[in-house]
C-alpha positions in Angstrom: 0.1 -0.2 -0.2 3.0 2.1 0.9 4.7 1.6 -2.2 2.2 3.3 -5.2 2.2 6.4 -2.5 6.2 6.5 -2.7 6.3 5.9 -6.4 3.8 8.6 -6.9 5.6 11.2 -4.7 8.9 10.2 -6.2 7.4 11.0 -9.8 5.7 14.1 -8.6 9.3 15.2 -7.6 10.9 14.0 -10.4 8.7 16.0 -12.8 9.2 19.1 -10.2 12.6 18.9 -10.7 12.9 18.6 -14.6 10.8 21.6 -14.6 12.9 24.1 -12.4 16.1 22.7 -13.5 14.5 23.6 -17.2 13.4 26.8 -16.0 17.0 28.1 -14.6 18.7 26.7 -17.5 16.8 28.7 -19.9 17.3 31.9 -17.5 21.1 31.5 -17.7 20.7 30.8 -21.4 18.9 34.5 -21.3 21.3 36.1 -19.5 24.1 35.2 -21.7 22.2 35.7 -24.9 21.3 39.3 -23.0 25.1 40.1 -23.1 26.3 39.0 -26.0 23.4 38.7 -28.6 22.5 41.4 -31.4 19.9 43.9 -29.9 17.6 45.1 -32.5 14.2 46.9 -32.6 11.3 44.7 -33.4 7.8 46.3 -34.9 4.9 44.6 -33.1 2.5 42.7 -35.6 -0.2 41.4 -32.9 -0.2 39.7 -29.2 -2.5 37.1 -28.2 -3.2 35.9 -24.6 -1.7 32.6 -23.6 -3.5 29.9 -22.2 -1.6 27.9 -19.3 -3.6 24.9 -18.4 -6.7 25.4 -20.2 -7.1 29.3 -18.7 -6.5 32.7 -20.5 -3.8 34.1 -18.4 -4.0 38.2 -18.5 -0.4 38.8 -18.0 1.3 36.3 -19.9 1.0 37.1 -23.9 2.7 35.8 -27.1 3.9 38.6 -29.4 4.0 38.4 -33.1 6.7 40.9 -33.9 8.6 41.7 -37.4 12.7 42.0 -37.2 15.2 43.3 -39.8 18.2 41.5 -38.3 21.9 44.2 -39.7 23.0 43.5 -43.1 19.7 41.6 -43.9 17.4 43.1 -47.0 14.2 41.7 -45.7 12.3 41.6 -42.2 11.7 38.5 -40.7 8.4 37.5 -38.5 9.5 35.9 -35.3 7.2 35.5 -32.0 8.1 35.0 -27.8 5.9 34.4 -24.9 6.8 36.8 -22.3 4.6 38.2 -18.8 3.7 41.7 -19.5 2.6 44.2 -16.7 -1.1 44.7 -16.5 -0.6 48.7 -16.5 1.5 48.0 -20.1 -0.3 48.3 -23.1 1.0 46.5 -26.1 -0.1 48.3 -29.5 0.1 47.4 -33.2 3.1 49.1 -35.1 5.3 50.3 -31.8 9.1 49.0 -31.2 10.4 46.7 -28.8 14.0 46.3 -28.1 14.9 42.3 -28.3 17.6 40.7 -28.3 18.5 37.9 -31.1 20.4 34.7 -30.0 22.9 34.3 -32.6 23.1 30.5 -32.8 19.2 29.9 -33.3 17.4 32.8 -35.4 14.2 32.0 -33.8 15.0 32.4 -30.5 14.7 35.9 -29.4 14.4 37.7 -26.0 13.1 40.7 -24.5 16.1 43.4 -24.1 16.8 44.3 -20.2 18.0 48.1 -19.8 21.9 47.2 -19.7 21.6 45.6 -23.3 19.1 48.0 -24.8 21.5 50.6 -24.4 23.7 48.8 -27.6 20.6 48.8 -29.9 21.5 48.1 -33.7 19.6 50.6 -36.2 18.2 48.7 -38.3 15.1 49.8 -41.2 14.7 53.0 -43.6 16.4 56.1 -42.9 14.0 57.9 -42.1 12.9 55.0 -39.5 16.5 55.1 -37.9 16.6 58.8 -37.7 13.3 58.8 -35.6 14.6 56.1 -33.5 17.6 57.8 -32.9 15.5 60.9 -31.7 13.4 58.9 -29.2 16.7 57.4 -27.4 18.1 61.0 -27.3 14.8 62.2 -25.5 12.4 59.5 -24.7 8.6 59.9 -23.3 8.7 63.1 -26.2 6.9 62.5 -29.6 8.9 63.3 -32.4 9.4 66.7 -33.7 7.2 67.6 -36.5 8.0 70.0 -39.4 7.7 73.8 -39.0 5.2 74.6 -41.3 5.8 78.4 -40.5 2.4 79.2 -39.2 2.2 81.1 -35.9 -1.1 81.1 -34.4 -2.5 84.3 -33.2 -1.7 85.8 -30.3 1.6 83.9 -30.1 3.6 86.4 -31.3 2.7 89.1 -29.3 4.4 90.0 -26.0 2.3 91.9 -23.3 
């Protein structure tokens, strides 16, 4: 009677150890790639919640992105599943800094703050210019071209 219970406990412990080792190996791989991989901006194409054990998770999403690697002429589609804070909104077209694994081109990780500082600009010349402006002054809207129009009461001094 005790032997099936012991076997079940050993099986549960083995499964728990397997998933814990897998998690820590993946974290170590992510840290290594974060330090050595290529950091580029990816354009968000779509995002959808992920089911875990049959339930939709509000903070765990699969993000589909389009990435253009340095030296490549055509962008390619990649995806990653990650946790997103509840107060952060993901909008189609936004740019996300990601780290590309040099050994496996389909493996993509979100860039840390330290690795985002060494981002490689890709895309058209106008896109690279806009990204450089955003890096210099984060949180500000890109500057619009001057039209020469001065609204009434703006040029007068009282």
